[in-house]
C-alpha positions as CSV (number, residue, x, y, z in Angstrom):
1,X,0.2,0.2,0.1
2,X,1.1,3.4,-0.3
3,X,1.4,4.9,2.6
4,X,-0.1,9.1,3.5
5,X,2.1,10.6,6.1
6,X,2.0,13.3,8.8
7,X,5.2,13.7,10.5
8,X,4.3,15.8,13.4
9,X,6.8,17.9,15.3
10,X,6.5,16.5,18.6
11,X,8.8,16.0,21.3
12,X,12.3,14.7,20.1
13,X,13.8,11.3,22.2
14,X,17.3,10.2,21.8
15,X,16.7,6.8,20.1
16,X,17.7,4.0,18.3
17,X,17.5,2.5,14.5
18,X,18.0,-1.3,14.5
19,X,17.5,-1.9,10.2
20,X,21.1,-3.7,9.2
21,X,23.1,-0.4,9.8
22,X,22.9,0.8,13.8
23,X,22.3,4.8,13.6
24,X,22.0,6.7,16.4
25,X,20.2,10.0,16.5
26,X,16.9,12.1,17.5
27,X,14.5,10.0,16.5
28,X,11.4,12.0,14.7
29,X,8.0,11.4,15.2
30,X,4.8,10.8,12.8
31,X,1.5,10.0,12.6
32,X,-0.1,7.7,9.4
33,X,-3.0,9.7,8.8
34,X,-4.3,6.6,5.9
35,X,-3.4,4.8,3.5
36,X,-3.8,5.1,-0.3
37,X,-3.5,1.7,-3.7
38,X,-0.4,1.6,-4.9
39,X,0.5,-1.6,-7.5
40,X,3.0,-4.0,-5.8
41,X,4.7,-4.4,-9.2
42,X,6.2,-1.2,-9.0
43,X,9.8,-0.9,-8.4
44,X,8.9,3.1,-6.7
45,X,12.8,4.7,-7.1
46,X,11.5,8.2,-6.8
47,X,8.0,10.3,-6.5
48,X,7.2,13.7,-6.1
49,X,4.7,15.9,-6.4
50,X,3.7,18.0,-9.1
51,X,0.2,19.8,-8.5
52,X,-1.3,19.6,-5.2
53,X,-3.1,16.1,-6.4
54,X,-0.9,15.2,-8.8
55,X,2.8,13.2,-7.9
56,X,5.0,11.7,-10.6
57,X,6.4,8.6,-10.2
58,X,9.4,6.3,-11.7
59,X,9.8,3.3,-11.4
60,X,13.1,0.7,-11.9
61,X,13.7,-2.7,-13.6
62,X,14.8,-3.2,-17.0
63,X,12.0,-3.9,-19.0
64,X,9.5,-2.4,-16.6
65,X,11.0,1.1,-15.9
66,X,8.7,3.7,-16.8
67,X,8.0,7.7,-15.4
68,X,4.3,8.2,-15.2
69,X,1.4,11.2,-13.4
70,X,-0.3,9.3,-10.8
71,X,-3.3,10.7,-9.1
72,X,-2.6,11.7,-5.3
73,X,-5.8,10.4,-4.1
74,X,-6.9,6.9,-6.0
75,X,-3.4,6.3,-6.7
76,X,-4.4,5.2,-10.0
77,X,-1.8,6.1,-13.3
78,X,-2.8,8.9,-15.3
79,X,-0.5,9.0,-18.0
80,X,3.2,7.0,-18.6
81,X,5.7,6.7,-20.5
82,X,7.6,3.5,-20.7
83,X,11.4,3.2,-20.7
84,X,13.4,1.0,-23.4
85,X,14.2,-2.3,-22.3
86,X,17.8,-1.3,-21.6
87,X,17.4,1.0,-19.0
88,X,16.9,0.5,-15.1
89,X,14.7,4.2,-13.7
90,X,15.5,5.7,-10.2
91,X,15.3,8.6,-8.9
92,X,13.2,12.1,-10.4
93,X,12.9,15.5,-9.9
94,X,11.5,18.8,-11.4
95,X,13.1,22.0,-12.0
96,X,13.2,24.8,-14.4
97,X,10.1,23.5,-16.0
98,X,12.1,20.2,-16.7
99,X,11.1,17.2,-14.9
100,X,14.9,14.5,-14.5
101,X,14.8,11.0,-14.6
102,X,17.4,9.0,-13.7
103,X,19.2,5.6,-14.9
104,X,21.4,3.4,-12.6
105,X,24.4,2.0,-14.3
106,X,23.7,3.6,-17.7
107,X,24.2,7.0,-16.2
108,X,21.8,8.5,-18.3
109,X,19.4,12.0,-17.4
110,X,16.0,12.0,-19.7
111,X,14.4,15.4,-19.4
112,X,10.8,15.4,-20.3
113,X,8.3,18.4,-19.8
114,X,5.5,18.4,-17.9
115,X,3.3,16.0,-20.4
116,X,6.3,13.7,-20.0
117,X,7.1,13.9,-23.6
118,X,11.2,12.9,-23.9
119,X,12.7,16.4,-24.4
120,X,16.2,15.5,-24.2
121,X,18.7,13.0,-23.2
122,X,22.2,13.6,-21.4
123,X,24.6,12.2,-19.1
124,X,24.8,12.1,-15.8
125,X,28.0,14.8,-14.6
126,X,31.3,12.4,-14.6
127,X,31.9,12.1,-10.8
128,X,28.8,10.3,-10.1
129,X,29.3,6.8,-10.6
130,X,25.7,5.9,-10.7
131,X,22.0,7.1,-11.0
132,X,19.9,6.5,-7.3
133,X,17.8,9.3,-5.8
134,X,16.8,12.7,-7.3
135,X,15.2,16.1,-6.1
136,X,15.5,19.6,-5.7
137,X,15.3,23.2,-4.7
138,X,14.1,26.2,-6.6
139,X,18.2,26.2,-8.0
140,X,20.3,22.7,-7.8
141,X,19.8,19.3,-8.1
142,X,20.8,16.5,-5.6
143,X,21.3,13.5,-7.1
144,X,22.8,10.4,-5.0
145,X,24.8,7.5,-6.4
146,X,24.3,4.5,-3.5
147,X,27.3,6.2,-1.1
148,X,26.8,8.8,1.8
149,X,27.9,11.2,-1.0
150,X,25.4,13.7,-2.5
151,X,26.0,15.4,-6.2
152,X,24.3,19.3,-5.9
153,X,24.2,19.4,-9.4
154,X,23.5,23.2,-11.3
155,X,21.1,22.6,-13.9
156,X,22.3,24.7,-16.3
157,X,25.8,24.2,-16.4
158,X,25.3,20.7,-15.9
159,X,28.2,20.1,-13.6
160,X,28.5,19.2,-10.1
161,X,28.9,22.8,-7.5
162,X,29.8,20.9,-4.4
163,X,28.9,17.6,-2.4
164,X,27.3,16.9,1.0
165,X,28.9,13.6,2.8
166,X,25.8,12.4,4.8
167,X,27.0,11.3,8.2
168,X,26.1,11.2,12.1
169,X,27.0,14.0,14.9
170,X,29.6,11.6,15.3
171,X,31.3,11.8,11.9
172,X,30.2,8.2,11.2
173,X,29.1,8.2,7.0
174,X,26.0,7.1,6.8
175,X,26.3,5.0,2.9
176,X,23.2,3.7,0.5
177,X,21.6,7.1,0.4
178,X,18.5,6.6,-1.8
179,X,15.8,8.5,-2.5
180,X,15.8,12.2,-1.7
181,X,13.3,14.9,-1.3
182,X,14.1,18.6,-0.3
183,X,11.7,20.2,2.0
184,X,11.5,23.9,4.0
185,X,16.0,23.5,3.5
186,X,16.1,20.2,4.8
187,X,16.9,16.7,2.4
188,X,14.3,13.5,3.3
189,X,16.7,10.4,2.5
190,X,15.8,7.0,2.3
191,X,19.0,4.4,2.9
192,X,18.8,1.3,1.2
193,X,18.2,-1.7,2.4
194,X,16.2,-0.1,5.3
195,X,13.3,1.1,6.9
196,X,14.7,4.2,7.7
197,X,14.2,7.7,6.4
198,X,16.8,10.4,7.3
199,X,16.5,14.1,8.1
200,X,19.9,15.9,6.3
201,X,21.1,19.2,6.7
202,X,22.1,20.0,3.5
203,X,24.9,22.8,4.2
204,X,27.3,20.2,5.5
205,X,24.9,16.6,5.4
206,X,24.7,16.1,9.0
207,X,21.8,14.0,10.1
208,X,19.1,15.9,12.0
209,X,16.8,13.9,12.5
210,X,15.8,9.6,12.1
211,X,12.5,8.1,11.3
212,X,11.8,4.4,12.0
213,X,9.6,3.1,9.5
214,X,9.4,-0.4,10.7
215,X,5.9,0.1,11.8
216,X,4.4,1.3,8.4
217,X,6.6,-2.0,6.5
218,X,4.9,-4.2,8.9
219,X,1.3,-3.1,8.4
220,X,2.2,-2.6,4.3
221,X,3.1,-6.7,5.1
222,X,-0.2,-7.7,6.1
223,X,-2.0,-5.9,3.9
224,X,-0.4,-7.7,1.2
225,X,-0.6,-11.5,2.5
226,X,0.5,-14.3,0.1
227,X,2.8,-12.4,-1.9
228,X,6.5,-13.6,-1.2
229,X,8.8,-11.0,0.8
230,X,12.4,-10.0,-1.0
231,X,13.6,-8.7,2.0
232,X,16.6,-7.2,0.0
233,X,14.7,-5.1,-2.1
234,X,11.2,-4.7,-0.2
235,X,11.5,-1.8,1.6
236,X,10.4,2.0,2.3
237,X,12.0,4.2,-0.8
238,X,10.2,7.0,-2.4
239,X,9.2,10.2,-0.3
240,X,6.9,13.3,-1.6
241,X,5.8,16.3,0.5
242,X,2.7,17.8,-0.6
243,X,3.1,21.5,0.8
244,X,-0.6,21.9,0.2
245,X,-1.3,20.0,3.3
246,X,2.0,19.6,4.7
247,X,1.4,15.8,4.3
248,X,4.3,13.6,3.1
249,X,3.2,10.6,0.7
250,X,6.0,7.3,1.2
251,X,5.5,4.2,-0.4
252,X,8.5,1.4,-1.1
253,X,9.9,-0.9,-3.9
């Protein structure tokens, strides 16, 4: 299922989250508002709101990758653009009138217009080993590549402006940074093969909050009885913030 979630600014506790990696940080609180149907065959890699009522979703896997517009109220697909079988879709973001979609090992970035018509194709800038997560603020793009590094890319020059290393206050780096969402001066990130979301300071990469979403994962498993669970890939991935309602839509692979 597709989780519709509002992360509340409640009392913050110091907690320990154990999900394949050990991350000690200030625990962020959230409240589950409702769930919306989501196609369980979609290997979600990127997600963001392009209007108060619609989402752009990028999905992966060779042979089934696509980018599509989804009704945020029902989860129904409105329009889709399928990638060639040789491409593995990854993160997506929007800036300067274009929708950007990364691909994984192919290191290709597709640029679409609002109607999901393919306009341009670019190589991912040198220095970014693979395409993973993507987001944007009003000026730059943020790309992850599965390491602890987030690359800040100028969309005009198509070069890396700077890089930040995601790390805890004690200096330990957090690898496997995946899907990204820029919200009100912070970056929210999924950590691949965990059910954690980190809130990261884009100035220096420090992890400010840790959201443990294992409870939502368990709810999702109960809602998909009879389906074989792939514990390596069936994890949270996909963060979309709706500024009109101050809510977060979360889903997974």
